[in-house]
Backbone bond lengths (Angstrom), bond angles and torsions (degrees), N, CA, C in turn:
res aa  C-N    CA-C-N  psi(-1)  N-CA   C-N-CA  omega(-1)  CA-C   N-CA-C  phi
1 E - - - 1.459 - - 1.517 109.41 -
2 Q 1.311 115.46 127.38 1.454 121.09 177.52 1.524 108.43 -99.63
3 R 1.334 116.53 140.22 1.451 121.28 -179.80 1.519 109.22 -123.73
4 I 1.328 115.37 136.92 1.461 121.70 -179.97 1.519 107.89 -126.61
5 D 1.334 117.59 130.03 1.456 122.42 175.05 1.522 108.21 -110.51
6 I 1.337 116.38 129.36 1.459 121.81 -179.00 1.522 107.64 -123.95
7 G 1.327 116.62 125.47 1.459 121.26 -177.82 1.515 112.43 -101.83
8 A 1.335 115.41 149.20 1.468 122.62 175.49 1.529 107.77 -114.51
9 F 1.328 115.64 132.23 1.457 121.68 -176.40 1.526 110.34 -123.26
10 D 1.372 115.11 144.61 1.462 119.43 178.15 1.516 111.79 -160.48
11 P 1.254 126.01 69.09 1.468 128.84 -17.41 1.526 112.03 -80.36
12 T 1.341 117.93 -6.59 1.460 119.77 177.92 1.527 109.05 -101.49
13 L 1.314 115.55 163.50 1.460 121.26 -179.55 1.529 109.87 -60.14
14 F 1.346 117.23 124.35 1.465 119.69 177.29 1.525 112.39 -122.93
15 A 1.336 118.20 -12.01 1.466 120.03 179.14 1.522 110.23 -158.55
16 V 1.340 114.55 153.14 1.462 121.92 174.07 1.521 107.51 -133.50
17 I 1.324 115.29 130.38 1.455 121.26 172.66 1.522 106.56 -107.49
18 T 1.335 115.62 124.41 1.454 121.69 177.79 1.519 108.45 -106.44
19 L 1.312 115.89 126.12 1.463 122.32 178.03 1.515 108.62 -111.76
20 S 1.319 116.14 127.86 1.461 121.47 174.75 1.519 107.37 -111.86
21 E 1.323 116.09 121.24 1.457 121.17 -179.63 1.529 108.53 -80.67
22 R 1.335 116.41 106.47 1.468 121.30 -178.41 1.525 111.09 -82.00
23 T 1.329 116.50 -39.03 1.464 123.20 171.69 1.521 105.36 -140.86
24 A 1.314 116.89 178.92 1.470 120.25 -176.83 1.526 112.86 -60.45
25 D 1.335 117.97 -23.34 1.465 119.42 -177.06 1.532 114.03 -128.42
26 H 1.341 116.57 15.54 1.464 120.84 177.82 1.526 110.59 -131.90
27 F 1.334 115.43 130.48 1.455 121.65 -179.92 1.522 110.33 -122.57
28 E 1.330 115.18 147.17 1.457 120.72 170.79 1.523 106.22 -108.66
29 V 1.328 116.40 138.61 1.454 121.30 -174.28 1.523 110.46 -116.05
30 H 1.332 114.61 145.72 1.463 122.24 173.70 1.523 106.78 -134.98
31 V 1.320 116.77 131.75 1.466 121.68 -178.32 1.525 108.92 -115.43
32 T 1.323 115.26 129.90 1.460 122.06 173.49 1.521 106.88 -124.65
33 A 1.327 116.48 126.46 1.461 119.85 -178.71 1.523 110.33 -134.56
34 K 1.301 114.57 150.02 1.452 121.68 176.63 1.525 108.68 -62.76
35 R 1.318 117.04 135.69 1.459 121.15 179.02 1.530 109.65 -55.59
36 G 1.317 115.70 134.16 1.459 120.66 179.97 1.524 114.21 86.31
37 S 1.329 117.67 6.04 1.465 120.56 179.08 1.527 110.22 -62.43
38 D 1.306 115.39 148.37 1.466 122.03 177.86 1.524 108.77 -69.48
39 N 1.341 117.70 117.43 1.458 121.48 -176.79 1.526 112.07 -64.05
40 L 1.337 118.02 -32.98 1.469 119.88 178.51 1.523 111.12 -67.83
41 E 1.323 116.45 -41.93 1.469 120.50 177.95 1.532 110.25 -65.52
42 L 1.324 116.11 -40.86 1.456 120.99 177.85 1.530 110.60 -65.78
43 A 1.332 117.20 -39.08 1.472 121.28 178.54 1.523 110.64 -63.86
44 E 1.319 117.34 -41.05 1.468 120.67 178.82 1.526 110.51 -61.77
45 F 1.328 116.54 -43.86 1.464 122.17 177.78 1.532 110.38 -61.54
46 A 1.332 116.91 -49.56 1.467 121.42 -178.46 1.528 111.18 -64.13
47 Y 1.328 117.10 -38.65 1.466 120.89 179.34 1.530 110.35 -62.65
48 Q 1.327 117.09 -41.81 1.466 120.57 179.11 1.526 111.12 -63.85
49 V 1.325 117.11 -40.20 1.469 120.29 178.10 1.524 109.75 -63.80
50 R 1.335 116.55 -45.80 1.473 121.34 179.02 1.529 110.45 -59.92
51 Q 1.309 116.84 -44.05 1.462 121.65 -179.94 1.524 111.02 -61.04
52 Q 1.322 117.31 -43.82 1.468 121.05 178.97 1.535 111.16 -61.90
53 L 1.328 116.69 -40.52 1.466 119.67 179.19 1.521 111.04 -61.33
54 F 1.332 117.34 -46.91 1.462 120.07 -178.28 1.526 111.96 -71.03
55 Q 1.316 117.91 -33.90 1.466 120.15 176.14 1.525 110.94 -65.00
56 R 1.308 117.10 -27.64 1.467 121.64 -179.84 1.529 113.04 -93.69
57 G 1.339 117.26 9.01 1.452 120.32 171.71 1.515 118.14 103.69
58 A 1.320 118.21 1.69 1.470 119.11 177.19 1.527 109.23 -61.98
59 K 1.327 116.37 144.67 1.467 120.96 178.28 1.520 112.04 -99.67
60 S 1.337 116.86 -27.78 1.463 118.61 178.76 1.521 111.12 -156.77
61 V 1.334 113.70 154.43 1.461 122.82 175.88 1.520 105.84 -134.45
62 T 1.323 116.87 130.41 1.457 120.55 179.24 1.516 110.33 -128.53
63 G 1.315 114.83 160.27 1.457 121.22 175.73 1.510 109.72 -158.33
64 W 1.319 116.69 155.99 1.457 122.59 178.04 1.517 108.57 -107.29
65 V 1.338 116.42 132.34 1.460 121.91 -178.89 1.525 108.16 -127.44
66 A 1.324 116.36 131.19 1.467 119.91 175.22 1.523 108.78 -62.39
67 S 1.324 116.68 133.40 1.470 120.53 -175.58 1.527 112.21 -60.25
68 R 1.323 117.88 -23.90 1.472 121.78 179.28 1.528 112.30 -81.03
69 N 1.329 117.83 -12.22 1.461 121.32 -176.67 1.529 109.85 -85.89
70 K 1.318 116.37 75.40 1.471 122.16 -176.43 1.530 112.83 -59.92
71 P 1.351 119.93 -42.11 1.473 118.51 178.39 1.530 112.97 -60.15
72 L 1.338 117.54 -39.84 1.466 119.69 -179.42 1.526 111.07 -72.67
73 L 1.326 117.98 -35.94 1.470 120.36 175.06 1.525 110.42 -63.00
74 E 1.326 116.59 -41.28 1.465 120.87 177.14 1.529 110.76 -62.83
75 L 1.314 116.31 -43.99 1.463 121.17 177.71 1.521 110.63 -59.51
76 A 1.323 117.22 -47.17 1.462 121.14 -179.49 1.528 110.79 -58.43
77 N 1.318 117.22 -42.62 1.464 120.71 178.31 1.526 111.39 -66.22
78 M 1.331 117.49 -39.84 1.467 121.39 179.50 1.523 111.18 -61.72
79 V 1.321 116.35 -35.13 1.464 121.90 -175.19 1.527 112.22 -83.65
80 G 1.339 118.08 -15.85 1.456 120.03 177.84 1.512 115.15 113.82
81 F 1.329 116.98 14.28 1.458 120.42 176.28 1.519 109.14 -89.63
82 T 1.326 116.07 148.22 1.459 121.55 175.61 1.522 108.44 -124.69
83 R 1.309 114.58 157.01 1.465 120.34 -178.60 1.524 110.17 -79.60
84 S 1.328 115.61 131.08 1.461 120.28 174.95 1.527 107.42 -89.63
85 P 1.326 118.64 168.43 1.466 119.90 178.89 1.529 114.56 -73.23
86 L 1.322 117.55 -8.68 1.466 120.04 -177.84 1.522 111.84 -76.89
87 I 1.319 115.51 135.65 1.465 123.08 175.90 1.520 107.03 -131.33
88 M 1.325 116.12 141.33 1.455 121.07 177.83 1.526 107.88 -124.32
89 I 1.314 116.45 135.85 1.462 121.60 173.07 1.524 106.25 -105.86
90 R 1.348 115.33 115.63 1.464 118.76 -175.69 1.521 109.14 -152.83
91 G 1.295 116.17 132.90 1.449 121.42 178.06 1.518 111.79 78.89
92 A 1.326 115.23 -177.74 1.460 120.90 -179.93 1.517 109.63 -145.64
93 Y 1.319 115.18 149.55 1.457 122.58 175.23 1.518 106.24 -135.90
94 L 1.324 116.47 124.14 1.464 121.94 -175.62 1.532 111.06 52.67
95 E 1.324 114.29 42.49 1.464 123.50 177.90 1.527 113.87 63.57
96 R 1.328 116.75 20.53 1.466 120.68 175.12 1.518 108.49 -119.78
97 P 1.344 117.96 142.88 1.464 120.56 178.92 1.528 111.24 -61.09
98 V 1.329 115.72 146.69 1.461 120.94 178.26 1.524 108.92 -97.96
99 E 1.330 115.47 127.77 1.465 121.81 177.19 1.535 107.74 -96.11
100 W 1.329 115.86 125.66 1.467 122.42 -179.34 1.525 108.98 -110.04
101 L 1.326 115.86 132.59 1.460 122.56 179.07 1.524 108.94 -103.81
102 R 1.301 116.50 135.11 1.470 120.46 178.61 1.522 108.37 -88.65
103 M 1.322 115.63 121.28 1.462 122.56 178.70 1.528 107.89 -105.37
104 V 1.337 115.80 140.28 1.463 121.31 -173.61 1.526 110.20 -133.52
105 S 1.317 115.26 142.11 1.459 121.97 169.93 1.525 106.45 -133.88
106 T 1.328 115.91 128.89 1.464 119.76 -178.18 1.524 111.27 -113.79
107 R 1.303 113.87 159.69 1.462 120.12 176.87 1.527 110.31 -60.13
108 E 1.350 117.60 -38.44 1.464 121.37 179.48 1.528 110.70 -61.19
109 Q 1.334 117.43 -42.97 1.474 121.32 176.73 1.528 109.45 -59.59
110 W 1.312 115.27 -47.16 1.456 121.19 -177.09 1.543 110.35 -62.47
111 L 1.333 117.74 -42.98 1.467 120.84 178.69 1.533 111.08 -62.40
112 R 1.332 117.15 -38.93 1.487 120.41 176.95 1.519 110.24 -63.70
113 E 1.329 117.05 -40.37 1.477 120.98 177.48 1.521 110.23 -61.23
114 Q 1.325 116.94 -42.66 1.465 120.84 -177.82 1.540 111.21 -66.81
115 A 1.330 116.81 -32.86 1.462 120.81 -178.63 1.528 112.20 -76.59
116 A 1.328 116.61 -23.27 1.480 120.26 -176.29 1.514 112.68 -73.36
């Protein structure tokens, strides 16, 4: 598994996107951002990373988002990710189980966006 970390600066580091190459054409993404980061600026950064992956032949990008993390769910939707039917229950927060939603972006989705 190859891992790539990409940082966003404005002018200091405010976010890191980590890509894990699961297969030659599938990546899993993890986003870490400084609290209070501008979601539009973060979306622009994430969109550019997604675009580069699909331009280089990736077929899909997935990520898991805690259902309570509304800002990250909003970001994922802004960038072109959609919710898959898969849900994972893992870990706990304040003694309650954490529900994780699988978000997916495919090359086919991206190509339709480019054609529109």
